[in-house]
C-alpha positions, 0 to 999 in steps of 0.5 A: 602706366599709360593711365599715369601718363595721360590721366584723362585716357578712357579706361575700362578697368575698375579700381578697388578699395578696403575699409572698415571690413568692407570691399568697394568696386568703383567704376566709371558710374557706380561704387558699390561696397559689399561689407563683412559685417553684422550690421546694415546695410551689408551692400552699398550701391551709389550712382555717380551720375545722379548722386556724386556726393553719396546721399542715397544708398540704391542698392534694394531698388537695383537688384539687377546693377548689384547683380551685374556688379557682384562678379567684378567685385568677386575680382576684388576680394582678396580674402582680406576680411575672411574669418 
């Protein structure tokens, strides 16, 4: 509710999106998506500070960031795409 009252307020929480058998985690800097599919890429990572239009998937070049974001991503995994 405080964020709705003041949309420019700083906040630390992340948001989640669910689309095409994937779950996305959006932080203030990154969008991290893991897909439940066989097609590549399975994981996407975009840095919105350097690439706001999400033109280059940097997941393979940044395994440490992927590893750091994975526990937060797990919070959004509701089991929606589990078989």
